[in-house]
Biopython code that builds the backbone (N, CA, C, O; Angstrom):
import numpy as np
from Bio.PDB.StructureBuilder import StructureBuilder

atoms = [
    (1, "MET", "N", (95.876, 78.834, 119.878)),
    (1, "MET", "CA", (95.526, 77.568, 119.132)),
    (1, "MET", "C", (94.779, 77.844, 118.060)),
    (1, "MET", "O", (93.998, 78.794, 118.111)),
    (2, "SER", "N", (94.865, 77.256, 117.194)),
    (2, "SER", "CA", (94.729, 77.679, 116.005)),
    (2, "SER", "C", (92.963, 76.825, 115.496)),
    (2, "SER", "O", (92.728, 75.713, 115.968)),
    (3, "ILE", "N", (92.043, 77.419, 114.671)),
    (3, "ILE", "CA", (91.103, 77.642, 114.719)),
    (3, "ILE", "C", (90.531, 75.799, 114.189)),
    (3, "ILE", "O", (89.411, 75.296, 114.281)),
    (4, "TYR", "N", (91.525, 75.342, 113.779)),
    (4, "TYR", "CA", (91.537, 74.067, 112.879)),
    (4, "TYR", "C", (91.433, 73.212, 113.701)),
    (4, "TYR", "O", (90.565, 72.341, 113.666)),
    (5, "ILE", "N", (92.561, 73.358, 114.834)),
    (5, "ILE", "CA", (92.507, 72.584, 115.679)),
    (5, "ILE", "C", (91.078, 72.571, 116.661)),
    (5, "ILE", "O", (90.864, 71.555, 117.323)),
    (6, "ILE", "N", (90.191, 73.636, 116.727)),
    (6, "ILE", "CA", (89.468, 73.275, 118.051)),
    (6, "ILE", "C", (88.289, 73.209, 117.292)),
    (6, "ILE", "O", (87.242, 73.098, 117.931)),
    (7, "LEU", "N", (88.220, 73.264, 115.813)),
    (7, "LEU", "CA", (87.233, 72.701, 115.130)),
    (7, "LEU", "C", (86.929, 71.272, 115.092)),
    (7, "LEU", "O", (85.805, 70.775, 115.166)),
    (8, "LEU", "N", (88.345, 70.497, 114.934)),
    (8, "LEU", "CA", (88.338, 69.269, 114.910)),
    (8, "LEU", "C", (88.477, 68.546, 115.978)),
    (8, "LEU", "O", (88.490, 67.318, 115.885)),
    (9, "THR", "N", (88.624, 69.274, 117.353)),
    (9, "THR", "CA", (88.429, 68.681, 118.882)),
    (9, "THR", "C", (86.716, 68.518, 118.646)),
    (9, "THR", "O", (86.224, 67.398, 118.507)),
    (10, "LEU", "N", (85.892, 69.750, 118.618)),
    (10, "LEU", "CA", (84.745, 70.098, 118.538)),
    (10, "LEU", "C", (83.942, 68.860, 118.110)),
    (10, "LEU", "O", (83.068, 68.306, 118.778)),
    (11, "ILE", "N", (84.567, 68.366, 116.364)),
    (11, "ILE", "CA", (84.181, 67.832, 115.700)),
    (11, "ILE", "C", (83.785, 66.286, 116.318)),
    (11, "ILE", "O", (82.669, 65.780, 116.442)),
    (12, "ALA", "N", (85.699, 65.500, 116.797)),
    (12, "ALA", "CA", (85.422, 64.227, 117.612)),
    (12, "ALA", "C", (84.825, 64.445, 118.839)),
    (12, "ALA", "O", (84.217, 63.561, 119.442)),
    (13, "VAL", "N", (84.966, 65.579, 119.241)),
    (13, "VAL", "CA", (83.857, 65.255, 120.665)),
    (13, "VAL", "C", (82.640, 64.968, 119.918)),
    (13, "VAL", "O", (82.167, 63.839, 120.048)),
    (14, "GLY", "N", (81.964, 65.941, 119.035)),
    (14, "GLY", "CA", (80.169, 65.432, 118.867)),
    (14, "GLY", "C", (79.861, 64.623, 118.157)),
    (14, "GLY", "O", (78.672, 64.368, 117.968)),
    (15, "VAL", "N", (81.117, 63.801, 117.386)),
    (15, "VAL", "CA", (80.866, 62.412, 116.842)),
    (15, "VAL", "C", (80.870, 61.412, 118.607)),
    (15, "VAL", "O", (79.794, 60.888, 118.894)),
    (16, "ALA", "N", (81.767, 61.275, 119.379)),
    (16, "ALA", "CA", (82.055, 60.643, 120.344)),
    (16, "ALA", "C", (80.813, 60.852, 120.895)),
    (16, "ALA", "O", (80.140, 59.867, 120.592)),
    (17, "GLY", "N", (80.082, 61.709, 121.621)),
    (17, "GLY", "CA", (78.857, 61.767, 121.818)),
    (17, "GLY", "C", (77.324, 61.480, 121.377)),
    (17, "GLY", "O", (76.342, 61.183, 122.058)),
    (18, "TYR", "N", (77.513, 61.713, 119.735)),
    (18, "TYR", "CA", (76.356, 61.161, 119.341)),
    (18, "TYR", "C", (76.883, 59.287, 119.644)),
    (18, "TYR", "O", (76.011, 58.582, 120.151)),
    (19, "SER", "N", (77.905, 58.792, 119.399)),
    (19, "SER", "CA", (77.983, 57.460, 119.528)),
    (19, "SER", "C", (77.602, 57.053, 120.411)),
    (19, "SER", "O", (76.907, 56.051, 120.239)),
    (20, "VAL", "N", (77.816, 57.596, 122.066)),
    (20, "VAL", "CA", (77.579, 56.862, 122.990)),
    (20, "VAL", "C", (76.151, 57.293, 123.036)),
    (20, "VAL", "O", (75.441, 56.291, 123.122)),
    (21, "TYR", "N", (75.431, 58.434, 123.011)),
    (21, "TYR", "CA", (73.982, 58.522, 123.214)),
    (21, "TYR", "C", (73.706, 57.161, 121.816)),
    (21, "TYR", "O", (73.679, 56.002, 122.228)),
    (22, "TYR", "N", (73.579, 57.317, 120.761)),
    (22, "TYR", "CA", (72.737, 56.205, 119.978)),
    (22, "TYR", "C", (73.158, 54.645, 120.696)),
    (22, "TYR", "O", (72.311, 53.902, 121.191)),
    (23, "THR", "N", (74.212, 54.423, 120.653)),
    (23, "THR", "CA", (74.537, 53.047, 121.412)),
    (23, "THR", "C", (73.716, 52.468, 122.660)),
    (23, "THR", "O", (73.414, 51.275, 122.684)),
    (24, "PHE", "N", (73.229, 53.673, 124.090)),
    (24, "PHE", "CA", (72.318, 53.496, 124.772)),
    (24, "PHE", "C", (71.631, 53.254, 123.915)),
    (24, "PHE", "O", (71.388, 52.050, 123.833)),
    (25, "ARG", "N", (70.838, 54.304, 122.666)),
    (25, "ARG", "CA", (69.352, 54.292, 123.133)),
    (25, "ARG", "C", (69.349, 52.717, 122.188)),
    (25, "ARG", "O", (68.532, 51.857, 122.519)),
    (26, "VAL", "N", (70.239, 52.477, 121.120)),
    (26, "VAL", "CA", (69.428, 50.997, 120.715)),
    (26, "VAL", "C", (69.314, 49.769, 122.636)),
    (26, "VAL", "O", (68.432, 49.043, 123.095)),
    (27, "ALA", "N", (71.097, 50.287, 123.269)),
    (27, "ALA", "CA", (70.417, 49.072, 123.947)),
    (27, "ALA", "C", (69.818, 49.528, 124.928)),
    (27, "ALA", "O", (70.004, 48.823, 125.920)),
    (28, "GLY", "N", (69.050, 50.564, 125.144)),
    (28, "GLY", "CA", (67.558, 50.294, 125.768)),
    (28, "GLY", "C", (66.093, 49.939, 124.975)),
    (28, "GLY", "O", (65.064, 49.743, 125.620)),
    (29, "GLN", "N", (66.137, 49.885, 123.576)),
    (29, "GLN", "CA", (65.588, 48.990, 122.838)),
    (29, "GLN", "C", (65.493, 48.007, 123.306)),
    (29, "GLN", "O", (64.452, 47.566, 123.794)),
    (30, "GLU", "N", (67.033, 47.196, 123.244)),
    (30, "GLU", "CA", (67.327, 45.517, 123.233)),
    (30, "GLU", "C", (66.640, 45.461, 124.882)),
    (30, "GLU", "O", (65.682, 44.688, 124.883)),
    (31, "LYS", "N", (66.852, 45.977, 126.025)),
    (31, "LYS", "CA", (66.252, 45.396, 127.000)),
    (31, "LYS", "C", (64.848, 45.146, 126.710)),
    (31, "LYS", "O", (64.524, 43.971, 126.885)),
    (32, "ARG", "N", (63.793, 46.040, 126.257)),
    (32, "ARG", "CA", (62.503, 46.114, 126.027)),
    (32, "ARG", "C", (62.023, 45.159, 124.758)),
    (32, "ARG", "O", (60.970, 44.608, 124.440)),
    (33, "LEU", "N", (62.551, 45.198, 124.540)),
    (33, "LEU", "CA", (62.499, 43.373, 123.454)),
    (33, "LEU", "C", (62.113, 42.059, 124.093)),
    (33, "LEU", "O", (62.831, 41.402, 124.848)),
    (34, "LYS", "N", (60.963, 41.776, 123.721)),
    (34, "LYS", "CA", (60.432, 39.846, 124.687)),
    (34, "LYS", "C", (60.712, 39.076, 123.632)),
    (34, "LYS", "O", (59.968, 38.839, 122.681)),
    (35, "GLY", "N", (61.839, 38.675, 123.822)),
    (35, "GLY", "CA", (61.734, 37.426, 122.646)),
    (35, "GLY", "C", (63.642, 36.578, 122.939)),
    (35, "GLY", "O", (64.607, 37.128, 123.470)),
    (36, "GLU", "N", (63.596, 35.752, 122.602)),
    (36, "GLU", "CA", (64.376, 34.801, 122.607)),
    (36, "GLU", "C", (65.699, 34.974, 121.660)),
    (36, "GLU", "O", (65.469, 35.085, 120.456)),
    (37, "TYR", "N", (67.058, 35.007, 122.090)),
    (37, "TYR", "CA", (68.292, 35.159, 121.700)),
    (37, "TYR", "C", (69.151, 34.244, 121.295)),
    (37, "TYR", "O", (69.236, 33.341, 122.128)),
    (38, "ASP", "N", (69.909, 34.071, 120.257)),
    (38, "ASP", "CA", (71.071, 32.662, 120.427)),
    (38, "ASP", "C", (71.271, 32.168, 121.065)),
    (38, "ASP", "O", (71.189, 30.939, 121.069)),
    (39, "THR", "N", (71.699, 32.976, 122.088)),
    (39, "THR", "CA", (72.341, 32.408, 123.238)),
    (39, "THR", "C", (72.401, 32.961, 124.731)),
    (39, "THR", "O", (71.808, 33.955, 125.149)),
    (40, "ASP", "N", (73.128, 32.227, 125.350)),
    (40, "ASP", "CA", (72.851, 32.825, 127.094)),
    (40, "ASP", "C", (73.887, 33.824, 127.253)),
    (40, "ASP", "O", (74.946, 33.578, 126.677)),
    (41, "ILE", "N", (73.811, 34.804, 127.856)),
    (41, "ILE", "CA", (74.921, 36.023, 128.172)),
    (41, "ILE", "C", (75.170, 35.723, 129.317)),
    (41, "ILE", "O", (74.324, 35.768, 130.210)),
    (42, "PRO", "N", (76.707, 35.267, 129.529)),
    (42, "PRO", "CA", (76.912, 35.189, 130.503)),
    (42, "PRO", "C", (77.012, 36.178, 132.173)),
    (42, "PRO", "O", (76.876, 37.400, 132.101)),
    (43, "GLU", "N", (77.229, 35.571, 133.442)),
    (43, "GLU", "CA", (76.993, 36.115, 134.084)),
    (43, "GLU", "C", (77.512, 37.343, 134.464)),
    (43, "GLU", "O", (76.884, 38.217, 135.061)),
    (44, "SER", "N", (79.253, 37.420, 133.927)),
    (44, "SER", "CA", (79.856, 38.522, 134.142)),
    (44, "SER", "C", (79.535, 39.617, 133.453)),
    (44, "SER", "O", (79.666, 40.730, 133.962)),
    (45, "VAL", "N", (78.993, 39.415, 131.994)),
    (45, "VAL", "CA", (77.853, 40.352, 131.336)),
    (45, "VAL", "C", (77.082, 40.905, 132.151)),
    (45, "VAL", "O", (77.242, 42.033, 132.617)),
    (46, "LYS", "N", (76.324, 40.268, 132.350)),
    (46, "LYS", "CA", (74.730, 40.511, 132.669)),
    (46, "LYS", "C", (75.325, 41.752, 133.942)),
    (46, "LYS", "O", (74.892, 42.904, 133.931)),
    (47, "ALA", "N", (76.401, 41.246, 135.020)),
    (47, "ALA", "CA", (76.640, 41.917, 135.602)),
    (47, "ALA", "C", (76.804, 43.326, 135.366)),
    (47, "ALA", "O", (76.141, 44.163, 135.978)),
    (48, "HIS", "N", (77.744, 43.639, 134.417)),
    (48, "HIS", "CA", (78.619, 44.828, 134.042)),
    (48, "HIS", "C", (77.929, 44.848, 132.455)),
    (48, "HIS", "O", (78.807, 44.704, 131.604)),
    (49, "PRO", "N", (76.402, 45.010, 131.828)),
    (49, "PRO", "CA", (75.858, 45.439, 130.351)),
    (49, "PRO", "C", (76.980, 46.400, 129.834)),
    (49, "PRO", "O", (77.397, 45.836, 128.823)),
    (50, "PHE", "N", (77.581, 47.392, 129.981)),
    (50, "PHE", "CA", (77.690, 48.567, 129.360)),
    (50, "PHE", "C", (79.600, 48.565, 129.886)),
    (50, "PHE", "O", (80.477, 49.203, 129.304)),
    (51, "MET", "N", (79.756, 47.854, 130.845)),
    (51, "MET", "CA", (81.691, 47.844, 130.904)),
    (51, "MET", "C", (81.910, 46.739, 129.736)),
    (51, "MET", "O", (82.508, 47.148, 128.740)),
    (52, "ARG", "N", (81.514, 45.452, 129.748)),
    (52, "ARG", "CA", (81.655, 44.611, 128.976)),
    (52, "ARG", "C", (81.194, 44.498, 127.593)),
    (52, "ARG", "O", (80.990, 43.441, 126.998)),
    (53, "ASN", "N", (81.031, 45.831, 127.078)),
    (53, "ASN", "CA", (80.509, 46.464, 125.585)),
    (53, "ASN", "C", (81.338, 46.447, 124.892)),
    (53, "ASN", "O", (82.259, 47.250, 125.043)),
    (54, "PRO", "N", (81.345, 45.317, 123.622)),
    (54, "PRO", "CA", (82.698, 46.023, 122.794)),
    (54, "PRO", "C", (82.404, 47.798, 122.043)),
    (54, "PRO", "O", (83.328, 48.451, 121.560)),
    (55, "VAL", "N", (81.363, 48.154, 122.090)),
    (55, "VAL", "CA", (81.008, 49.321, 120.888)),
    (55, "VAL", "C", (81.432, 50.331, 121.386)),
    (55, "VAL", "O", (81.962, 51.234, 120.738)),
    (56, "PHE", "N", (81.217, 50.332, 122.921)),
    (56, "PHE", "CA", (81.799, 51.245, 124.489)),
    (56, "PHE", "C", (83.182, 51.563, 124.283)),
    (56, "PHE", "O", (83.757, 52.649, 124.350)),
    (57, "LEU", "N", (83.705, 50.157, 123.961)),
    (57, "LEU", "CA", (85.433, 50.189, 124.032)),
    (57, "LEU", "C", (86.179, 50.383, 122.869)),
    (57, "LEU", "O", (87.375, 50.665, 122.786)),
    (58, "ALA", "N", (85.217, 50.175, 121.818)),
    (58, "ALA", "CA", (85.911, 50.900, 120.679)),
    (58, "ALA", "C", (85.706, 52.354, 120.791)),
    (58, "ALA", "O", (86.663, 52.883, 121.356)),
    (59, "ILE", "N", (84.537, 53.398, 120.351)),
    (59, "ILE", "CA", (84.615, 54.400, 121.010)),
    (59, "ILE", "C", (85.182, 55.252, 122.049)),
    (59, "ILE", "O", (85.172, 56.473, 121.890)),
    (60, "LEU", "N", (85.813, 54.570, 123.394)),
    (60, "LEU", "CA", (86.746, 54.753, 123.952)),
    (60, "LEU", "C", (88.514, 54.892, 123.243)),
    (60, "LEU", "O", (89.343, 55.794, 123.119)),
    (61, "VAL", "N", (88.436, 53.592, 122.950)),
    (61, "VAL", "CA", (89.973, 53.969, 122.150)),
    (61, "VAL", "C", (90.132, 55.112, 121.110)),
    (61, "VAL", "O", (91.045, 55.889, 120.830)),
    (62, "PHE", "N", (88.645, 54.861, 120.567)),
    (62, "PHE", "CA", (88.938, 55.673, 119.079)),
    (62, "PHE", "C", (88.878, 57.740, 119.959)),
    (62, "PHE", "O", (89.478, 58.672, 119.424)),
    (63, "THR", "N", (88.355, 57.841, 120.775)),
    (63, "THR", "CA", (88.169, 58.861, 121.404)),
    (63, "THR", "C", (89.564, 58.894, 121.938)),
    (63, "THR", "O", (90.230, 59.875, 121.607)),
    (64, "VAL", "N", (89.961, 58.261, 122.479)),
    (64, "VAL", "CA", (91.367, 58.238, 123.663)),
    (64, "VAL", "C", (92.201, 58.941, 122.162)),
    (64, "VAL", "O", (92.820, 60.002, 122.087)),
    (65, "PHE", "N", (91.946, 57.944, 121.110)),
    (65, "PHE", "CA", (93.184, 57.906, 119.858)),
    (65, "PHE", "C", (93.159, 59.232, 119.547)),
    (65, "PHE", "O", (94.215, 59.849, 119.407)),
    (66, "VAL", "N", (91.763, 59.920, 119.380)),
    (66, "VAL", "CA", (91.884, 60.885, 118.314)),
    (66, "VAL", "C", (92.344, 61.811, 119.284)),
    (66, "VAL", "O", (93.337, 62.142, 118.636)),
    (67, "VAL", "N", (92.471, 62.864, 120.864)),
    (67, "VAL", "CA", (92.633, 63.019, 121.621)),
    (67, "VAL", "C", (94.150, 63.554, 121.837)),
    (67, "VAL", "O", (94.506, 64.709, 122.073)),
    (68, "VAL", "N", (95.147, 62.085, 121.650)),
    (68, "VAL", "CA", (96.139, 62.481, 121.923)),
    (68, "VAL", "C", (96.474, 62.815, 120.853)),
    (68, "VAL", "O", (97.342, 63.685, 120.789)),
    (69, "MET", "N", (95.936, 62.274, 119.657)),
    (69, "MET", "CA", (96.640, 62.968, 117.847)),
    (69, "MET", "C", (96.400, 64.420, 118.324)),
    (69, "MET", "O", (97.405, 64.960, 118.785)),
    (70, "ILE", "N", (95.386, 65.081, 118.307)),
    (70, "ILE", "CA", (95.002, 66.356, 118.433)),
    (70, "ILE", "C", (96.026, 66.958, 119.488)),
    (70, "ILE", "O", (96.241, 68.131, 119.181)),
    (71, "LEU", "N", (96.446, 66.734, 120.157)),
    (71, "LEU", "CA", (97.287, 67.128, 121.092)),
    (71, "LEU", "C", (99.051, 67.340, 120.479)),
    (71, "LEU", "O", (99.817, 68.296, 120.359)),
    (72, "TYR", "N", (99.104, 66.023, 120.236)),
    (72, "TYR", "CA", (100.435, 65.891, 119.884)),
    (72, "TYR", "C", (100.764, 66.745, 118.507)),
    (72, "TYR", "O", (101.871, 67.225, 118.266)),
    (73, "LEU", "N", (99.858, 66.827, 117.833)),
    (73, "LEU", "CA", (99.664, 67.793, 116.583)),
    (73, "LEU", "C", (100.115, 69.266, 116.866)),
    (73, "LEU", "O", (100.956, 69.981, 116.323)),
    (74, "PHE", "N", (99.005, 69.518, 118.211)),
    (74, "PHE", "CA", (99.183, 70.528, 118.254)),
    (74, "PHE", "C", (100.626, 71.085, 119.435)),
    (74, "PHE", "O", (101.257, 72.131, 119.283)),
    (75, "LYS", "N", (100.787, 70.375, 120.210)),
    (75, "LYS", "CA", (102.453, 70.854, 120.864)),
    (75, "LYS", "C", (103.442, 70.773, 119.761)),
    (75, "LYS", "O", (104.108, 71.792, 119.574)),
    (76, "PHE", "N", (103.682, 69.651, 118.921)),
    (76, "PHE", "CA", (104.805, 69.613, 117.853)),
    (76, "PHE", "C", (104.423, 71.065, 116.933)),
    (76, "PHE", "O", (105.379, 71.834, 116.833)),
    (77, "ALA", "N", (103.470, 71.395, 116.435)),
    (77, "ALA", "CA", (103.300, 71.672, 115.034)),
    (77, "ALA", "C", (103.886, 73.357, 115.437)),
    (77, "ALA", "O", (104.872, 73.771, 114.828)),
    (78, "TYR", "N", (103.299, 74.123, 116.338)),
    (78, "TYR", "CA", (103.060, 75.034, 117.090)),
    (78, "TYR", "C", (104.418, 75.747, 117.849)),
    (78, "TYR", "O", (104.266, 76.684, 118.633)),
]
sb = StructureBuilder()
sb.init_structure("model")
sb.init_model(0)
sb.init_chain("A")
sb.init_seg("    ")
for serial, (resi, resn, name, xyz) in enumerate(atoms, 1):
    if name == "N":
        sb.init_residue(resn, " ", resi, " ")
    sb.init_atom(name, np.array(xyz, "f"), 0.0, 1.0, " ", f" {name:<3s}", serial, name[0])
structure = sb.get_structure()
């Protein structure tokens, strides 16, 4: 396995991990806020706040895309 592929994989995993950490941190700060919000949150979102979050969905899609791209390039480049 090429050192560049390993490095790219580590960078992608690091960025995805930091993104998840930062999103959880911001979500935790938002829970602590006491104030009014613009609209009511639907009950399905209240029941599953992390599963319905579009930020998590974007991070998941990006991470899967990058891993598939790395594996594809590794398989067909060598």
